[in-house]
C-alpha positions in Angstrom: 0.0 0.0 0.0 1.4 3.2 -1.0 1.5 6.2 1.5 -0.9 8.9 0.5 -2.7 6.7 -1.9 -6.5 6.8 -1.2 -6.2 3.3 0.0 -3.8 4.1 2.7 -5.4 7.5 3.6 -8.9 5.6 3.8 -7.4 2.7 6.5 -5.9 5.6 8.4 -8.9 7.4 8.7 -10.8 4.1 9.6 -7.9 3.3 12.2 -8.0 6.8 13.7 -12.2 6.7 13.7 -12.0 3.5 15.3 -9.5 4.5 18.1 -11.5 7.4 18.9 -14.9 5.7 19.0 -13.7 2.8 21.0 -11.6 5.0 23.1 -14.0 7.4 24.6 -14.6 5.1 27.6 -10.6 5.4 28.2 -10.9 9.0 28.1 -13.5 9.1 31.1 -11.3 6.4 33.0 -8.3 8.8 32.6 -10.1 11.5 34.0 -11.3 9.8 36.7 -8.0 8.4 37.8 -6.6 11.6 38.1 -9.6 13.6 39.5 -8.4 13.8 43.2 -5.1 15.3 42.2 -4.2 18.9 42.6 -4.4 20.6 39.1 -0.4 20.5 38.5 -0.1 16.7 39.6 -3.3 15.9 37.5 -1.9 17.0 34.1 1.7 15.4 35.1 -0.6 12.0 35.8 -2.6 12.3 32.6 0.7 12.7 30.6 2.5 10.0 32.4 -0.2 7.5 32.5 -1.1 7.9 28.9 2.3 7.8 27.7 2.5 4.3 29.6 -0.6 3.3 28.3 0.2 4.2 24.7 3.4 2.1 24.8 1.7 -0.9 26.3 -1.3 -0.5 23.5 1.1 0.1 20.8 2.9 -3.2 21.5 0.0 -4.9 22.0 -1.3 -3.7 18.5 1.7 -4.7 16.8 1.8 -8.0 18.3 -1.6 -8.5 17.1 -0.9 -7.3 13.7 1.9 -10.0 13.4 -0.3 -12.6 14.9 -2.9 -11.6 12.2 -0.3 -12.5 9.5 -0.4 -16.3 10.6 -2.3 -18.5 8.1 -5.6 -19.5 9.8 -5.1 -17.8 13.1 -8.0 -15.3 12.0 -10.5 -18.0 11.1 -9.6 -20.0 14.5 -9.9 -16.8 16.5 -13.4 -16.1 14.9 -14.4 -19.4 15.9 -13.0 -18.8 19.5 -14.8 -15.5 19.6 -18.2 -17.1 18.7 -19.3 -18.0 22.1 -18.3 -14.7 23.4 -20.4 -12.9 20.8 -23.3 -14.8 21.9 -22.8 -13.9 25.7 -22.1 -10.4 24.6 -26.1 -10.7 23.2 -27.3 -11.3 26.9 -27.8 -8.1 28.7 -25.5 -7.8 31.6 -24.9 -5.4 34.3 -21.5 -3.7 33.9 -20.2 -2.4 37.0 -16.7 -1.3 36.4 -15.3 1.3 38.8 -12.4 3.4 38.8 -11.1 4.6 41.8 -9.5 8.1 41.9 -6.0 8.1 43.6 -4.5 10.6 45.9 -1.0 10.2 44.4 0.6 10.8 41.2 1.8 7.4 41.0 -1.5 5.9 42.0 -3.2 7.6 39.2 -0.5 6.9 36.6 -0.7 2.9 37.7 -4.6 3.3 37.4 -4.4 5.1 34.0 -2.1 2.3 32.7 -3.7 -0.8 33.9 -7.1 0.5 33.3 -6.2 1.4 29.5 -4.5 -1.8 29.0 -7.7 -3.8 30.1 -10.3 -1.5 28.5 -8.1 -1.2 25.4 -8.3 -4.6 24.2 -11.4 -3.9 21.8 -9.2 -0.9 20.3 -6.1 -3.0 19.7 -8.2 -6.1 18.1 -10.0 -3.3 15.8 -6.8 -1.6 14.8 -5.0 -4.6 14.3 -7.7 -5.9 11.8 -8.0 -2.4 10.0 -4.4 -1.9 9.6 -4.1 -4.7 6.8 -0.6 -5.7 8.5 0.9 -2.3 8.3 2.7 -1.2 11.2 3.0 2.3 9.6 -0.7 2.8 9.8 -0.9 1.5 13.3 1.8 4.0 14.6 0.3 6.8 12.5 -3.3 6.2 13.8 -2.1 6.1 17.2 0.0 9.6 16.7 -3.1 11.2 15.4 -5.8 9.7 17.9 -3.9 9.5 21.4 -3.7 13.4 21.6 -7.3 13.8 20.8 -7.9 11.2 23.5 -5.7 12.8 26.1 -7.3 16.3 25.4 -10.8 14.7 25.8 -10.0 13.3 29.2 -8.7 16.8 30.4 -11.9 18.4 29.2 -13.8 15.7 30.9 -11.9 16.3 34.0 -12.6 19.9 34.1 -16.6 19.0 33.5 -16.2 16.7 36.6 -14.8 19.5 38.7 -17.6 21.7 37.9 -20.5 19.2 37.9 -19.5 16.4 40.1 -22.6 14.3 39.3 -20.5 13.5 36.1 -18.2 11.4 38.2 -21.0 9.0 38.9 -22.1 9.1 35.3 -18.8 8.0 34.5 -18.5 5.0 37.2 
């Protein structure tokens, strides 16, 4: 796939859009994890935590892209996902809770762990949409991650002004 071709740009746009759509919950988690910190530490926690989360997610995605090149692995993975897909059709009360931390390292740890756990859907979607191109994965992350970080900062400000939003995020 040639860079700046229509096919490349469409694949890149797809990756960025999927990462933004699937990353909305991650922005809320980032904001909630750093919510109790003072403003100067909050920004630091968001940046450090997001950097760690991006590194972990990038590694996970590159591994997934590589795994998708193995013959028949996609078919086997699809068969394994069938019971999970059926289970998702049954309504289930989801009760995930993110605890805001009082310390910088606690907030960073929460951001990294929560993003890694919640980012599996992003990883799989991006790996599939990349068509084996590591360049598409990296460019997609470089475009979408700053948007998600900016969104989490905005959500954090909204939580400060309207604490009821914190409960909606939980």
